[in-house]
C-alpha positions as CSV (number, residue, x, y, z in Angstrom):
1,X,109.4,80.8,76.0
2,X,111.8,79.2,78.4
3,X,110.9,78.3,82.0
4,X,113.8,77.9,84.4
5,X,113.1,76.3,87.8
6,X,115.2,75.1,90.7
7,X,114.3,71.6,92.0
8,X,116.1,69.3,94.4
9,X,116.1,67.5,97.8
10,X,114.2,64.5,98.8
11,X,111.3,63.1,96.7
12,X,108.5,64.5,98.9
13,X,110.0,67.9,98.8
14,X,110.5,67.8,95.1
15,X,106.9,66.6,94.5
16,X,105.4,69.5,96.6
17,X,107.7,72.0,95.0
18,X,106.9,70.8,91.5
19,X,103.2,71.0,92.2
20,X,103.6,74.6,93.5
21,X,105.6,75.5,90.4
22,X,103.1,73.9,88.1
23,X,100.2,75.9,89.5
24,X,102.2,79.1,89.1
25,X,103.1,78.2,85.5
26,X,99.5,77.6,84.7
27,X,98.7,81.1,86.1
28,X,101.5,82.6,84.0
29,X,100.2,80.9,80.9
30,X,96.6,82.1,81.6
31,X,97.9,85.7,81.9
32,X,99.8,85.3,78.6
33,X,96.6,84.2,76.8
34,X,94.4,86.8,78.4
35,X,96.7,89.7,77.6
36,X,97.7,88.5,74.1
37,X,101.4,88.4,74.9
38,X,103.7,87.1,72.2
39,X,106.6,84.8,73.3
40,X,109.9,86.1,72.0
41,X,111.3,84.5,68.8
42,X,115.1,84.3,69.0
43,X,115.4,83.9,65.2
44,X,113.1,86.7,64.1
45,X,113.9,88.9,67.2
46,X,110.2,89.6,67.6
47,X,107.9,89.1,70.6
48,X,107.7,90.3,74.2
49,X,108.2,87.7,76.8
50,X,111.8,86.2,76.6
51,X,112.1,84.1,79.8
52,X,110.2,83.0,82.9
53,X,112.1,82.0,86.0
54,X,110.4,80.6,89.1
55,X,111.8,80.0,92.6
56,X,109.9,78.6,95.5
57,X,110.3,80.3,98.8
58,X,109.3,78.5,102.0
59,X,109.1,81.3,104.6
60,X,108.3,79.1,107.6
61,X,111.5,77.3,108.3
62,X,110.1,75.9,111.6
63,X,108.1,73.3,109.7
64,X,109.7,69.9,108.7
65,X,111.5,70.2,105.4
66,X,109.0,67.9,103.7
67,X,106.1,70.2,104.6
68,X,107.5,73.6,103.9
69,X,106.7,73.8,100.2
70,X,103.1,72.9,100.6
71,X,102.4,76.5,101.8
72,X,105.4,78.1,100.0
73,X,105.3,81.1,97.7
74,X,106.8,81.3,94.2
75,X,109.0,84.2,93.1
76,X,108.4,84.7,89.3
77,X,110.9,86.7,87.2
78,X,109.9,87.8,83.8
79,X,112.5,88.9,81.2
80,X,110.8,91.3,78.8
81,X,111.7,92.6,75.3
82,X,111.1,96.4,75.6
83,X,113.3,99.5,75.2
84,X,112.3,101.0,78.5
85,X,109.5,101.1,81.1
86,X,107.6,103.7,79.2
87,X,107.3,101.7,75.9
88,X,104.0,100.3,74.7
89,X,105.3,96.7,75.3
90,X,106.0,97.5,79.0
91,X,102.3,98.4,79.6
92,X,101.3,94.7,79.3
93,X,104.2,93.6,81.4
94,X,103.0,95.8,84.3
95,X,99.5,94.3,84.0
96,X,100.9,90.8,84.0
97,X,103.4,91.4,86.9
98,X,101.0,93.0,89.3
99,X,101.0,91.4,92.7
100,X,98.3,91.5,95.4
101,X,98.9,90.8,99.1
102,X,96.3,90.6,101.9
103,X,97.7,92.4,105.0
104,X,96.0,93.7,108.1
105,X,92.5,93.1,106.6
106,X,93.1,95.0,103.3
107,X,94.2,94.1,99.8
108,X,97.5,95.8,98.7
109,X,98.7,96.0,95.1
110,X,102.4,95.9,94.3
111,X,103.9,96.5,90.8
112,X,107.5,95.8,89.7
113,X,108.4,99.5,90.3
114,X,107.0,99.7,93.8
115,X,108.8,98.9,97.0
116,X,107.6,96.0,99.1
117,X,108.7,94.6,102.5
118,X,111.0,91.5,102.3
119,X,109.3,89.8,105.2
120,X,105.6,90.3,104.9
121,X,104.7,88.1,107.9
122,X,106.8,90.2,110.3
123,X,105.5,93.4,108.8
124,X,101.9,92.3,109.3
125,X,102.7,91.8,113.0
126,X,104.3,95.3,113.0
127,X,101.2,96.8,111.4
128,X,98.9,95.3,114.1
129,X,101.1,96.7,116.9
130,X,101.4,100.0,115.2
131,X,97.6,100.3,114.9
132,X,97.2,100.1,118.7
133,X,99.3,103.3,119.0
134,X,96.9,105.3,116.9
135,X,93.7,106.6,118.5
136,X,90.4,106.1,116.8
137,X,89.5,109.2,114.6
138,X,93.0,110.5,114.3
139,X,94.3,112.6,111.4
140,X,97.4,110.9,110.1
141,X,100.3,111.8,107.7
142,X,102.7,109.2,106.5
143,X,106.1,110.3,105.1
144,X,108.1,108.0,102.8
145,X,104.8,106.1,102.3
146,X,105.6,103.9,99.4
147,X,102.3,102.3,98.1
148,X,100.5,103.6,101.2
149,X,100.2,100.3,103.0
150,X,100.5,101.7,106.5
151,X,98.2,104.7,105.9
152,X,95.5,102.6,104.2
153,X,95.5,100.1,107.0
154,X,95.0,102.8,109.6
155,X,92.2,104.4,107.6
156,X,90.5,101.0,107.7
157,X,91.2,99.8,111.2
158,X,91.3,103.1,113.2
159,X,88.5,105.1,111.4
160,X,90.8,108.0,110.8
161,X,89.4,111.4,109.9
162,X,92.2,112.0,107.3
163,X,95.1,110.0,106.0
164,X,97.8,111.6,103.8
165,X,100.5,109.5,102.2
166,X,103.6,111.3,100.8
167,X,106.0,109.4,98.5
168,X,108.7,110.5,96.1
169,X,108.4,107.5,93.7
170,X,105.8,108.4,91.1
171,X,105.5,104.7,90.2
172,X,103.8,103.9,93.5
173,X,100.7,105.9,92.5
174,X,99.2,103.1,90.4
175,X,99.5,100.6,93.3
176,X,97.9,103.1,95.7
177,X,95.0,103.8,93.3
178,X,94.3,100.1,92.9
179,X,94.6,99.4,96.6
180,X,92.3,102.3,97.4
181,X,89.7,100.9,95.0
182,X,89.5,97.7,97.1
183,X,89.0,99.3,100.5
184,X,85.8,98.3,102.3
185,X,82.8,100.5,101.5
186,X,82.6,101.2,105.3
187,X,85.9,103.2,105.3
188,X,84.9,106.9,105.8
189,X,88.1,108.8,105.7
190,X,89.6,111.6,103.6
191,X,92.5,109.7,102.0
192,X,95.1,111.1,99.7
193,X,98.5,110.1,98.2
194,X,100.9,112.8,97.1
195,X,104.0,112.4,94.8
196,X,106.5,114.6,96.6
197,X,109.9,114.5,98.2
198,X,109.3,114.5,102.0
199,X,112.5,116.4,102.6
200,X,111.3,119.4,100.6
201,X,109.1,121.8,102.7
202,X,108.1,118.9,105.1
203,X,106.4,121.2,107.6
204,X,103.6,121.7,105.1
205,X,102.6,118.0,105.4
206,X,102.7,118.0,109.2
207,X,100.1,120.7,109.9
208,X,96.6,119.4,110.7
209,X,97.8,115.9,111.7
210,X,97.7,114.3,115.1
211,X,99.9,111.4,114.1
212,X,103.0,111.4,111.9
213,X,104.4,108.1,110.6
214,X,107.8,107.9,109.0
215,X,109.1,104.9,107.2
216,X,112.3,106.1,105.6
217,X,114.9,104.1,103.7
218,X,117.9,102.6,105.5
219,X,119.8,105.9,105.6
220,X,117.1,107.3,108.0
221,X,115.3,110.6,108.1
222,X,116.5,113.5,105.9
223,X,117.8,116.5,108.0
224,X,114.9,118.8,106.9
225,X,112.4,116.3,108.1
226,X,114.1,116.0,111.5
227,X,114.0,119.8,111.8
228,X,110.4,120.0,110.7
229,X,109.4,117.4,113.4
230,X,111.2,119.5,116.0
231,X,109.4,122.7,114.8
232,X,106.0,120.9,114.7
233,X,106.6,119.7,118.3
234,X,107.4,123.2,119.6
235,X,104.3,124.6,117.8
236,X,102.2,121.9,119.2
237,X,103.4,122.8,122.7
238,X,102.7,126.5,122.1
239,X,106.4,127.4,122.4
240,X,106.5,129.0,119.0
241,X,103.8,130.7,117.0
242,X,103.4,131.0,113.3
243,X,100.5,131.7,110.9
244,X,99.0,128.6,109.3
245,X,100.7,127.7,106.1
246,X,97.2,126.9,104.7
247,X,96.0,130.5,105.2
248,X,99.1,132.3,104.1
249,X,99.5,130.3,100.8
250,X,96.4,131.6,99.1
251,X,97.9,131.0,95.7
252,X,100.4,128.1,95.7
253,X,103.4,128.9,93.5
254,X,106.1,126.6,94.7
255,X,106.8,124.1,91.9
256,X,107.4,121.1,94.2
257,X,104.0,121.6,95.8
258,X,102.3,122.1,92.5
259,X,103.8,118.8,91.2
260,X,102.6,117.1,94.4
261,X,99.0,118.4,93.8
262,X,99.1,117.3,90.1
263,X,100.3,113.8,91.0
264,X,97.9,113.3,93.9
265,X,95.2,110.7,94.4
266,X,92.1,111.6,96.6
267,X,89.2,109.8,98.1
268,X,86.8,112.1,99.9
269,X,85.0,111.2,103.1
270,X,81.2,111.0,103.1
271,X,81.4,113.0,106.4
272,X,83.1,115.9,104.7
273,X,85.6,116.4,107.5
274,X,87.9,119.4,107.2
275,X,91.5,119.6,108.3
276,X,92.2,121.4,111.6
277,X,94.5,124.3,111.1
278,X,97.1,125.0,113.9
279,X,97.0,121.4,114.9
280,X,100.3,119.6,115.1
281,X,101.3,116.0,115.7
282,X,101.5,114.7,119.2
283,X,102.5,111.2,118.2
284,X,105.5,110.1,116.1
285,X,105.8,106.5,114.9
286,X,109.1,105.6,113.3
287,X,109.4,102.4,111.3
288,X,113.1,101.8,110.9
289,X,115.0,99.3,108.8
290,X,118.4,100.4,110.1
291,X,119.4,100.5,113.8
292,X,122.1,103.2,113.2
293,X,119.6,105.5,111.6
């Protein structure tokens, strides 16, 4: 096993950085022993872990250079010997590479295949401001939800009746399940995560919600989602009438909706709240990572 680190700068900086890296290396070695991971042998071409590379990130650049690394974080890159992400060897990699972050009062799990914000400090500020825009007891749907960070934070801080998270990346399910298991016991919401493309039949997800949150990629909202938001707004204002999609779809046959149900994760509320039919969102919160979009 080879460890590659980047060191430099004045002596004090190097000392703090080296201490941070040493602590991280100890953690990596402990994980290797606990999971029974075999270092890769270049001569025999056997083993799992080929390389470990660590880089210290300082985040807070307002601090003097000599003090930044004392509270810095370490980015760890693992080079693994596996054919693909579904192989047996990759299962132990996922267990080893799992990352936990504490944000807005809850623990959130991230795996290598799940999307995470680049600047977590700024995103934590965004979360706290976003929470103030959601009324206590709301029913929330989050499209492009990723690991469900926003939805889970609202379930915890705003005592939501229901929270639905819709995400196309099936790999985010594991992170959501693990984060859900660490929610405080006092959280009393109907919480669910659905593996589905938000741009396919999006109106289905909007009915029954008071608040809709969208956190799309840089390209912005898909056209079908924009149209569904317009339709939901008109229905909420009573300008268009339509039967409830929940009452008309007695037997769901659409393959994309069936896949979403099969890949879903649920946590039922102790209060046994039911969704309100013919209720449409009156609040839209758009988290954007591209001004043009």
